[in-house]
N, C-alpha and C positions, 0 to 999 in steps of 0.2 A: 866337642860341643862348643867350647869357648871360642874356637876358631870360627864357627858358624855365626855366633853372636857378634863377634868382632866384624865379620864380613858384612852382616846386615847393618850394623851400626855405621860402618864407613860408607856404604854404597847406597843407602836408601834415604828418602825424605822422611821427616818425622812421622807423618801419618802412615806411610807405608811400613816404616819400621815397627810402629805400634801394632799394626795388623799382623805382621809376621810373628812378633813376640807373643801376642795373645793366642795365635794359632798353635804355637808349639809349647807354650808354658801357661800354667795356671797361676793366678795371683798377681798378674802384671797390673800395676797401679793405673788408674785412669790417665788419659793423655795429658790433662791439665797438670797433674802432679809431677809428671816427668819433665815438664817444661821448666819447673822451678820458678823462683821469684825473679822478677826483672826490676831493676832500679829505674825509676822514672823521675826526672826533675820537674817540679811544679813551682809556679811563681808564688811567692809569699808577699802579697801586696802591702801588708802592714809593715813588714820589716824591710821591704824593698829589695829583698834578695831571693834566694831559691832554697828549697828544701827537697830532700829526696824521700820518696815514698816507695814501698815495695808491695807488690800484689801480683797475683796470678793473672796471666793474659792467655786465655785459651786460643791457640792458633787455629784450631779446627773444632767444629761441632762434634761432640762425642757420637760415635756410631751406635745407633739404636736399631737393631734388627730383630724382629720377633720370630721369624720362621727360618729354620735350618733344615737342610737336606739331611736325611737320616744318617748316611755314611759319614758326612762331615761332622755332625754333632757327636758321633761316637769316635771321631778321629780315625776312622777306618779308611784312610787315604788310598790304600792299595786295592780297594774294591773298584776304583776307577783309574788310578794312576799307577805307573810302573813301580814307583816307590814313594815313601813318605816325603822324600825331598825332591821329587821330580814332578814337573807340570805335564809331562808327556802322558797321554792317555793310553790305555791298554789296547785301543783300537779306534775305529771311527766313532765319532760322537754318538751316532744313532745306535751302533752296536753295543756300546757301553751302557747307554740308557736302557736299551731293550732287555738287558740282562735281568733287570728288576721290573721294568714297566711294559712287558710284552703284551699284557692283557688289553692295553689301550688300542692296539692295532689288530688284534687277533680276529681273523675271519671278516675283516672290514673291506668293502669294495672301494670306497672313496676315502682319500686321505687329504688332509690339509697340506698345502704345498710345502710349508717349512718342515713338516713331519716327513713327507715323502722324500724330501731332499736331505733329510738328516740334520736339519738346522734347529735342533732343540734349543740351543742357546740364543736363538733370535727372540724367544719369548721368556725363557726361564733363566734364572741365575743358578749356577751349579752348586753353590755353597750355602748362601744365606740371602734373605731378602726381606724387605719391609712388608711385602704383600703375600697373601695366602697362595699356596701352590708355587711358591718361589717365582711368581711372575714379576717381570721387570717394571710393568706399569699396571695400573688398575683398569678394569673394565674396557670400555671402548677406546680409551687412550692407547691401549696396546694394539687393538685391532686397526686403529687409524694410522699406525706406523706403516702399514702396507695398503690398507683399503681406504678408498676415498670417503671422506666424511660428507655424506649427502643428507644427513639428518639434522644437524645442528641448526641450519638456517631454514629448514622446511616449515611451512605454515602449520601442517598437521603431522603429528608424529605418533607412531605406535609406542606405547609406554615402555616396553622392554628396550627398544632402540633408543628412546629419549633418555632412559636411565643408564644406558651403557651396559645393559645386561644381555649382551649378545649370546652368552652361553645358556640363556634360558631357552633358546630355540635351536642353537647350533652347537654341535660337538666340536671343540677346538682341535681335536686330534684326528678322528676318523669316524665314519658312519657308513651304513649301508644305504642311506638315503641321499638323494640329490641335494646339493647345496649344504651338505653336512648337517642336515636337520636331524634332531634327536628323535622325532616322530614324523609320520607322514600325514598330509592332508588335515582333515578336521580333527583327527586325534590330537594333533599338536595344538590347534586352536582351542579345543575344548579343555585344555589344561588350565586355561584362564577364563575363557568365555563360556557362559552357561549354554548347555545343549538344549535348545528349545525346538529342535528340528526332528530328531529321531522318531519321536512318537506322533508327529504331525500327520494328518491325512494326506495332504498334498504338499509336495516339496519342489522347490526350484531345482532343476537338474544339477547346476554346478554345486549347490549346497549338498544335495543328496550324494553326489559323487566325491565330496570332500575337496572340491576345487575352489576353495575360498579365495585364493590368489588370482582367480580368473577376473574377479571384480575389484578386489582390494589389494593395495600395495602393502606388503608386510612390514615395511620400514617407515615410509613417509609419503605424503601426497600434498598437492595444493588444493585438494578437494576434501570436504567434510567426510567423515567416516572412512578416510583413507581410500576413497574410491579412485579407480584409475582414470575415469572420465566423469565429467559432471552431467547430472540429469539423464535425459533420454538418450544422449549420445552413447552412454555405456550399454543401454539395452539394445541399441541398434548394432552393436558389435556382433550379436548373435541372431537377433530377430530382424526379419526383413521389414523395413519401413513401409514399402509399397503394399505388401500383403496386409499389414496392420491397417493401413489407410483405407483399403478396399472393404474391410469388414464393417458391416452396418453398425455394429456396436461402437465403432470409433468415428462416426460421423462428426464433423467439426462442431455441430451444434451440441453434441452430447459430451464432448471431451474438451471443449473450449477452456483455455486457461488452466488445464490440468496436465500434470506430467504422468508418466506411467505409474509411479508409486502413489499417485492420488487415488488409484483404484486397486492396484495390485501390491501385495506384500512381496518384497524381493527375496524372502527366505522360505516362508511356509504359510500355509493357510488351511482352514477346515473347509474351504470352498473351492470348487473347481476353478481353474485358470488363475489360481492364487489370488482370487478376489478377496478384498477386505470385507469385514462384516459391516455392511452399510445400513 
C-alpha cells in the first residue's frame, strides 16, 4: 500500500493526487491544508525593507460534488471495473451500464443515438457530478452539445424549450414514440395546456386527432402562438382558397378586412363550421 501512495505522490499533479487519495482513503485533509504555508515577501513601506508573511494559498478550488453513482459511493469498484485498482471495465460501456439500468431501454422501439451507440459517458459522469442524474451539464446545455440551438434567438419560444426543460417532453434514453416523446399527440400537450376541446360539440380535425404540431411548432416560431405560418396562409395549407372564395358566405363585402379567425375558432366551437358566437 505504501508503494502505491509513493507512486501516486511521485507521478501525479497535486489536484489529481488529492482525488486519488480521497478515493482510496477516508480522512484525507482538504487540498488547501496539504499545500502547507508559503512564505511571501511583502514591502514594508515605513521601514523601507521587507517582511515575510505566511498564509495558505489554495491552488485549486475545492471539489464540491453533490451526486455520486451508487457503486462509487459504496466503493464497489468491481461492479464495473476488473478490480479496485484497474480502470478497465468488465465489458463494453453499454453492457456494464445495462446490468443495473436495463429498464431504461426494455421493450422500447426508438433509442436516443448516444444510447443506441453505447455512449452513455457522452452525457453522464460515471462516478460523481454536480448535476442530478450524474449529467455532465444541466438542461438544454447538454442537449446543445449535439443538437443545434434554434431556440435561444427565436422570437417566440415554447416555455419548456426556453427553460431548457427538454425532458419535459422527450425521453433522453428511449421511447416507443417518434422523436422520443414521452406521450403522443394531445395527451402530451394536455400535460400543461388545459383541455377545452374534448367535450366541445364541434372540433377542428387536427385538434380532434391530436395533431397539434400540424399548426404549431413545438419549440419556437417567428409567429405568435408558435404558429408555423402567419394568418390565413396557415389555413390554406389544408383548405382550398378557391373553394372558400366561391362560397357566398365569403363574398368580399362580407369578409373584408377579416381573417379566418375573425369568424372561426381554430380549435373548437359550439357552432357548426367552428363559427364563433357572434
